[in-house]
C-alpha positions in Angstrom: -100.0 -90.2 -131.7 -97.7 -89.2 -129.0 -94.3 -90.9 -128.5 -95.1 -91.5 -124.8 -95.0 -95.3 -124.5 -97.8 -96.1 -122.2 -98.8 -99.5 -120.4 -101.7 -100.5 -117.9 -101.2 -102.8 -115.1 -104.5 -104.2 -113.9 -107.3 -104.6 -116.5 -110.3 -104.7 -114.2 -113.3 -102.3 -113.4 -111.4 -99.0 -113.5 -109.0 -99.8 -116.4 -111.6 -98.6 -119.3 -111.3 -95.1 -117.8 -107.6 -95.1 -118.3 -107.8 -96.5 -121.8 -110.5 -93.9 -122.8 -108.1 -91.0 -121.3 -105.2 -92.5 -123.1 -106.8 -92.5 -126.4 -108.2 -89.1 -125.9 -104.6 -87.7 -125.3 -103.3 -89.8 -128.0 -100.9 -91.8 -126.0 -99.0 -94.7 -127.6 -100.6 -97.8 -125.8 -98.0 -100.5 -126.1 -98.9 -103.1 -123.5 -101.5 -104.3 -121.2 -101.0 -106.6 -118.2 -103.2 -108.6 -115.8 -103.0 -111.9 -114.0 -106.4 -113.0 -116.0 -105.4 -112.7 -119.7 -109.2 -112.8 -120.7 -109.6 -109.3 -119.1 -106.7 -108.0 -121.3 -108.5 -109.6 -124.3 -111.8 -108.2 -123.2 -110.2 -104.5 -123.0 -108.5 -104.9 -126.3 -111.8 -105.9 -127.9 -114.1 -103.3 -126.2 -111.9 -100.4 -127.4 -110.7 -102.0 -130.7 -107.1 -101.5 -129.9 -104.4 -102.4 -132.3 -103.3 -106.1 -132.5 -99.8 -104.9 -132.0 -100.5 -104.2 -128.4 -98.4 -106.7 -126.2 -100.3 -108.7 -123.6 -98.7 -109.8 -120.4 -99.7 -111.7 -117.1 -96.5 -110.9 -115.3 -95.7 -107.0 -114.9 -92.1 -107.7 -114.1 -91.7 -109.4 -117.4 -93.4 -106.5 -119.2 -91.0 -104.1 -117.4 -87.9 -106.1 -118.7 -89.2 -106.4 -122.3 -91.0 -103.1 -122.8 -89.3 -99.6 -122.9 -92.0 -97.7 -121.1 -92.4 -94.0 -120.4 -95.9 -93.9 -118.3 -97.6 -96.8 -116.4 -101.0 -96.7 -114.8 -101.4 -99.0 -112.0 -105.0 -100.2 -111.7 -104.8 -103.3 -109.4 -106.0 -104.0 -106.1 -105.2 -101.2 -103.5 -102.7 -103.4 -101.4 -100.6 -104.1 -104.5 -100.1 -100.5 -105.5 -96.8 -99.7 -103.5 -94.8 -102.8 -104.6 -95.8 -102.4 -108.2 -95.2 -98.7 -108.1 -91.7 -99.1 -106.5 -90.9 -101.7 -109.2 -91.9 -99.4 -112.0 -90.0 -96.5 -110.6 -86.9 -98.6 -110.4 -87.4 -99.3 -114.1 -87.6 -95.6 -114.8 -91.3 -95.2 -115.5 -93.5 -92.1 -114.7 -96.7 -93.4 -112.9 -100.4 -92.9 -112.6 -101.6 -94.7 -109.5 -105.2 -95.4 -108.7 -106.2 -94.2 -105.1 -104.7 -94.9 -102.8 -101.1 -94.9 -103.8 -100.4 -97.2 -100.9 -102.2 -98.6 -97.8 -99.5 -97.2 -95.4 -97.8 -93.8 -94.9 -94.4 -95.7 -94.9 -95.0 -97.3 -98.3 -96.4 -93.9 -99.7 -93.3 -92.1 -98.5 -91.0 -94.7 -100.1 -92.8 -94.2 -103.4 -92.6 -90.4 -103.2 -88.9 -90.4 -102.2 -87.7 -92.8 -104.7 -89.6 -91.0 -107.5 -87.9 -87.7 -106.6 -84.5 -89.5 -106.5 -85.1 -90.7 -110.0 -86.6 -87.3 -111.3 -90.0 -89.1 -112.1 -93.5 -88.0 -111.8 -96.1 -89.8 -109.8 -99.7 -88.9 -109.9 -102.5 -90.3 -107.7 -106.1 -90.5 -109.3 -108.2 -88.1 -107.4 -110.4 -87.3 -110.4 -113.2 -85.6 -108.3 -110.9 -82.5 -108.1 -111.8 -82.1 -111.8 -115.6 -81.9 -111.0 -117.1 -78.7 -112.4 -118.5 -77.8 -108.9 -115.4 -78.8 -107.0 -113.3 -76.6 -109.4 -115.8 -73.5 -108.7 -115.5 -74.2 -105.0 -111.6 -74.2 -105.2 -111.6 -71.0 -107.3 -113.8 -69.3 -104.5 -111.4 -70.5 -101.7 -108.1 -69.4 -103.5 -110.0 -66.1 -104.3 -110.6 -65.5 -100.5 -114.5 -65.5 -101.1 -115.0 -67.2 -97.7 -112.5 -65.5 -95.7 -110.5 -67.6 -93.3 -111.8 -71.1 -93.3 -112.3 -72.6 -89.6 -114.1 -75.7 -90.1 -115.0 -78.0 -92.9 -116.8 -81.4 -93.3 -117.2 -84.0 -96.0 -119.8 -86.6 -96.0 -119.7 -89.7 -98.3 -123.1 -91.4 -98.4 -122.3 -94.0 -101.0 -124.0 -97.2 -101.0 -121.8 -100.3 -101.3 -124.0 -103.3 -101.1 -123.1 -107.1 -100.9 -122.9 -107.4 -104.5 -120.0 -104.9 -104.7 -118.0 -106.9 -102.3 -118.6 -110.3 -103.7 -117.5 -109.0 -107.2 -113.9 -109.5 -106.2 -112.4 -111.3 -103.3 -110.0 -108.6 -102.3 -112.8 -106.1 -101.6 -113.4 -105.5 -97.9 -110.1 -107.0 -96.8 -107.6 -105.1 -94.6 -104.7 -106.4 -96.8 -106.0 -105.3 -100.3 -108.8 -103.0 -99.7 -107.9 -101.1 -96.7 -111.6 -100.3 -95.6 -114.1 -97.7 -96.5 -112.0 -94.7 -95.1 -109.1 -95.6 -97.3 -110.9 -96.9 -100.4 -114.2 -94.8 -101.0 -113.9 -91.9 -98.3 -110.3 -91.1 -99.6 -111.9 -89.0 -102.4 -113.5 -86.6 -100.1 -110.7 -86.5 -97.6 -108.5 -85.5 -100.5 -111.1 -82.6 -101.4 -111.2 -81.6 -97.8 -107.5 -81.3 -97.5 -107.2 -79.4 -100.8 -109.7 -76.9 -99.6 -108.7 -76.5 -95.9 -104.9 -76.7 -96.2 -101.9 -78.7 -97.0 -100.2 -79.5 -93.7 -101.9 -82.0 -91.5 -100.8 -81.5 -87.8 -103.3 -84.1 -85.9 -105.8 -86.8 -86.9 -108.5 -88.4 -84.9 -110.3 -91.4 -86.5 -112.9 -94.0 -85.7 -114.0 -96.9 -87.9 -116.7 -99.5 -87.3 -118.5 -102.4 -89.1 -122.1 -101.6 -88.9 -123.7 -103.2 -92.0 -121.5 -105.8 -93.6 -120.6 -108.5 -91.0 -119.2 -110.5 -93.9 -116.2 -108.5 -94.5 -113.3 -107.9 -92.4 -112.6 -104.2 -93.0 -114.8 -101.4 -91.8 -117.9 -100.1 -93.6 -118.2 -96.9 -91.7 -115.4 -94.3 -90.7 -115.2 -91.0 -89.1 -111.8 -88.8 -89.3 -111.2 -85.4 -87.6 -108.2 -83.7 -89.1 -106.5 -80.6 -87.8 -104.7 -78.4 -90.4 
């Protein structure tokens, strides 16, 4: 087992992926935190984790008690930034579920604070590791397509009413950020990765066409100039 002391904040829907990855990479899982302790218990039971793992309902308490090297933040999107800043202040490297923040200002704060403390911050954009995406990236880097002048990404995922009613934070501006920030951010990341690093101009339109019971948009369009 690695000596890297690892903890997860937020034991909801995405957290099993982080547990599986931690086990595969032999990380030392020392603590789990969620406001709902039953979710922590469920995660421990599902993965048959050791009984010595500490359970917390307050991440600040966990940071004070545990000496952590790496923390995965798997909470609602709107809570990522403050938790990240607190973890960095405590000296932790971070894996943050996308998006790392719901505003550029908060994202910049996280990046700058991590650099100042010489800490690593990783955003979860796992689609970069899909085999087809890796092949495409290899072709782009190898110059197979020549100079790229135009690229487009379409995200045709279905998010029905059941998805939004599973958790009260979904579909809200404050905690979810909307479809463009929540779901479409994966392909926005891929488009940026393929087309270029520096963005000079953005034009975006959002709308609510299907789900009139949520406040955030369920359709978004963004045009990005690199």
